[in-house]
C-alpha positions as semicolon CSV with decimal commas, in nm:
position;residue;x (nm);y (nm);z (nm)
1;M;-1,507;-4,955;5,003
2;K;-1,377;-4,602;5,098
3;S;-1,033;-4,728;4,956
4;F;-1,186;-4,854;4,650
5;L;-1,353;-4,533;4,558
6;L;-1,040;-4,325;4,679
7;I;-0,855;-4,527;4,409
8;V;-1,111;-4,486;4,137
9;I;-1,131;-4,099;4,192
10;T;-0,766;-4,080;4,189
11;T;-0,731;-4,274;3,885
12;V;-0,982;-4,069;3,698
13;I;-0,827;-3,739;3,802
14;M;-0,490;-3,873;3,670
15;G;-0,631;-3,963;3,362
16;F;-0,816;-3,625;3,305
17;S;-0,504;-3,460;3,400
18;S;-0,325;-3,655;3,139
19;I;-0,566;-3,586;2,872
20;I;-0,521;-3,189;2,968
21;H;-0,163;-3,224;2,930
22;A;-0,179;-3,432;2,587
23;Q;-0,408;-3,174;2,432
24;G;-0,201;-2,891;2,566
25;D;0,107;-3,057;2,381
26;F;-0,060;-3,219;2,079
27;A;0,024;-2,938;1,837
28;I;0,207;-2,630;1,795
29;M;0,151;-2,440;1,493
30;S;0,175;-2,067;1,372
31;A;0,207;-1,890;1,045
32;S;0,386;-1,558;1,096
33;K;0,272;-1,591;1,475
34;N;-0,073;-1,562;1,378
35;N;-0,380;-1,772;1,323
36;F;-0,457;-1,633;0,954
37;L;-0,299;-1,701;0,620
38;Y;-0,277;-1,466;0,332
39;K;-0,429;-1,601;0,012
40;G;-0,251;-1,677;-0,313
41;I;0,101;-1,664;-0,191
42;E;0,314;-1,921;0,025
43;N;0,256;-1,874;0,421
44;P;0,549;-2,043;0,613
45;V;0,417;-2,261;0,873
46;E;0,597;-2,408;1,183
47;F;0,465;-2,723;1,360
48;Y;0,510;-2,986;1,594
49;V;0,295;-3,308;1,634
50;P;0,385;-3,577;1,906
51;F;0,312;-3,864;1,675
52;K;0,477;-3,973;1,359
53;I;0,301;-3,818;1,057
54;K;0,212;-4,018;0,749
55;E;0,078;-3,746;0,543
56;I;-0,018;-3,351;0,570
57;K;-0,326;-3,270;0,406
58;V;-0,450;-2,899;0,303
59;I;-0,823;-2,834;0,233
60;G;-0,859;-2,479;0,078
61;G;-0,508;-2,451;-0,017
62;K;-0,194;-2,626;-0,143
63;F;0,080;-2,797;0,052
64;V;0,431;-2,683;-0,039
65;S;0,715;-2,891;0,076
66;K;1,022;-2,725;0,203
67;V;1,229;-3,057;0,138
68;V;1,459;-3,017;-0,134
69;S;1,715;-3,276;-0,140
70;D;1,874;-3,532;0,082
71;S;2,168;-3,371;0,290
72;V;2,397;-3,672;0,234
73;T;2,323;-3,795;-0,117
74;N;2,210;-3,450;-0,253
75;K;1,950;-3,621;-0,453
76;K;1,579;-3,570;-0,423
77;S;1,402;-3,746;-0,157
78;K;1,182;-4,041;-0,234
79;A;0,817;-3,965;-0,162
80;D;0,796;-4,177;0,121
81;D;1,060;-3,970;0,309
82;V;0,922;-3,631;0,241
83;W;0,655;-3,649;0,552
84;Q;0,951;-3,771;0,773
85;L;1,182;-3,489;0,668
86;T;0,922;-3,262;0,675
87;Q;0,860;-3,331;1,046
88;E;1,213;-3,333;1,110
89;N;1,244;-2,977;0,961
90;G;0,934;-2,896;1,142
91;Y;0,816;-2,648;0,869
92;F;0,652;-2,624;0,533
93;S;0,446;-2,369;0,347
94;I;0,085;-2,322;0,248
95;I;-0,055;-2,152;-0,023
96;P;-0,433;-2,083;0,031
97;D;-0,686;-2,076;-0,269
98;C;-0,782;-1,726;-0,359
99;E;-1,153;-1,847;-0,302
100;A;-1,094;-1,997;0,022
101;K;-1,236;-1,823;0,373
102;V;-1,081;-2,106;0,579
103;V;-0,789;-2,328;0,542
104;E;-0,775;-2,679;0,721
105;V;-0,470;-2,842;0,773
106;I;-0,489;-3,218;0,884
107;F;-0,200;-3,414;1,017
108;V;-0,238;-3,775;0,951
109;G;-0,073;-4,040;1,150
110;K;-0,095;-4,438;1,166
111;K;-0,328;-4,430;1,445
112;S;-0,422;-4,055;1,496
113;S;-0,470;-3,732;1,339
114;M;-0,541;-3,362;1,415
115;S;-0,660;-3,074;1,245
116;K;-0,550;-2,710;1,241
117;Y;-0,793;-2,416;1,095
118;F;-0,674;-2,088;0,959
119;S;-0,869;-1,803;0,838
120;S;-0,759;-1,688;0,480
121;L;-0,715;-1,338;0,430
122;P;-0,651;-1,138;0,102
123;V;-0,301;-0,968;0,065
124;P;-0,304;-0,600;0,150
125;N;-0,354;-0,378;-0,151
126;P;-0,016;-0,213;-0,266
127;I;0,017;0,149;-0,299
128;V;0,090;0,353;-0,617
129;K;0,392;0,570;-0,626
130;F;0,473;0,849;-0,884
131;G;0,804;1,033;-0,855
132;G;0,826;0,912;-0,483
133;R;0,494;1,044;-0,397
134;T;0,179;0,851;-0,280
135;A;-0,191;0,925;-0,231
136;A;-0,062;1,099;0,089
137;D;0,115;1,358;-0,076
138;T;-0,014;1,682;-0,232
139;H;0,265;1,844;-0,398
140;I;0,558;1,727;-0,637
141;S;0,855;1,910;-0,779
142;R;0,840;1,982;-1,134
143;G;1,201;1,813;-1,201
144;S;1,061;1,503;-1,017
145;A;0,730;1,497;-1,216
146;M;0,953;1,540;-1,553
147;V;1,199;1,285;-1,534
148;E;0,958;1,002;-1,407
149;S;0,855;0,743;-1,702
150;G;0,535;0,590;-1,526
151;V;0,388;0,479;-1,192
152;Y;0,459;0,189;-1,005
153;A;0,296;-0,028;-0,735
154;Y;0,476;-0,124;-0,420
155;Q;0,383;-0,329;-0,123
156;A;0,196;-0,173;0,150
157;E;0,466;-0,033;0,408
158;D;0,308;-0,259;0,708
159;F;0,307;-0,587;0,470
160;V;0,651;-0,729;0,384
161;Y;0,657;-1,034;0,164
162;M;0,986;-1,139;-0,042
163;G;0,932;-1,182;-0,397
164;L;0,595;-1,059;-0,424
165;M;0,569;-0,830;-0,723
166;Y;0,276;-0,631;-0,894
167;N;0,217;-0,542;-1,258
168;I;0,012;-0,243;-1,342
169;A;-0,254;-0,321;-1,616
170;D;-0,366;0,010;-1,677
171;F;-0,423;0,363;-1,526
172;K;-0,563;0,718;-1,598
173;I;-0,382;1,051;-1,583
174;Q;-0,494;1,392;-1,583
175;I;-0,265;1,685;-1,646
176;T;-0,363;2,036;-1,611
177;H;-0,156;2,288;-1,782
178;E;-0,221;2,678;-1,798
179;G;-0,579;2,615;-1,720
180;K;-0,631;2,327;-2,019
181;I;-0,711;1,975;-1,862
182;E;-0,579;1,668;-2,074
183;E;-0,684;1,313;-1,995
184;F;-0,512;0,980;-2,105
185;V;-0,525;0,621;-2,044
186;C;-0,190;0,430;-1,993
187;Q;-0,145;0,051;-2,056
188;G;0,091;-0,098;-1,817
189;D;0,312;0,100;-1,593
190;N;0,474;0,320;-1,837
191;F;0,340;0,686;-1,976
192;S;0,242;0,695;-2,341
193;V;0,416;0,915;-2,560
194;E;0,136;1,168;-2,553
195;V;0,165;1,170;-2,176
196;R;0,547;1,258;-2,159
197;V;0,499;1,519;-2,416
198;S;0,246;1,689;-2,205
199;L;0,444;1,633;-1,880
200;S;0,728;1,815;-2,062
201;K;0,542;2,119;-2,076
202;I;0,423;2,134;-1,707
203;R;0,516;2,434;-1,490
204;T;0,467;2,549;-1,142
205;G;0,089;2,573;-1,035
206;D;-0,014;2,291;-1,283
207;R;-0,164;1,956;-1,141
208;I;-0,113;1,590;-1,203
209;V;-0,396;1,346;-1,109
210;I;-0,327;0,973;-1,130
211;Y;-0,631;0,747;-1,072
212;D;-0,818;0,420;-1,163
213;V;-0,510;0,231;-1,128
214;N;-0,548;-0,145;-1,194
215;V;-0,275;-0,430;-1,095
216;T;-0,249;-0,778;-1,120
217;G;-0,182;-0,959;-0,764
218;A;-0,155;-1,302;-0,648
219;C;-0,536;-1,351;-0,689
220;G;-0,589;-1,150;-1,010
221;L;-0,703;-0,792;-1,104
222;I;-0,701;-0,538;-0,814
223;H;-0,874;-0,209;-0,847
224;L;-0,705;0,041;-0,639
225;E;-0,862;0,342;-0,461
226;D;-0,547;0,547;-0,457
227;R;-0,583;0,887;-0,621
228;L;-0,291;1,090;-0,630
229;D;-0,363;1,450;-0,667
230;L;-0,039;1,668;-0,679
231;L;0,010;2,013;-0,729
232;V;0,373;2,101;-0,922
233;Q;0,607;2,309;-0,741
């Protein structure tokens, strides 16, 4: 009886250990080594599952295959081969929906499946620059201000994503010259003719303020809080 109980207990422990081991090796996924994805843009995902996948489903986003062509025939892979080649490559991309808060990725196999959840975060707001100056600056040289043709939006310094571009929809600019204040609204990223004429007259001690900048990003229009308040030197 004792031998029988010992065998049962040993079997249960071994089975429990194998389950823990299987769960630990069940899947390895990463998106830039974090547990979140950025909305509206392609996020690279690396993965490993120990079973043959039949399909990868994405809820709250779009699956983007990185399988371009067959390496031998150089022809587009058949639909049935996409999942096999994706698994062999070990990566794909996801574009989260702009409205999604959570993205679920489901790996579907013949006899089993598993899910992975990611938080969906907005892309960091870009920063506005004029003559190489940002909202953190307080001064600009007269020469730099006079040669610039407009303002531009760039990716935040701590965020790098190849191919992500921002288009400025409109902005406001205030120019103070000899105590007289002029205000303008510009469409796009370029200065209007009136702004260029006003900038051509600036002198040391004048002030240039750029504010209410609106840009189009991956998920639509973004109003930026950046306010460039620059004293002309």
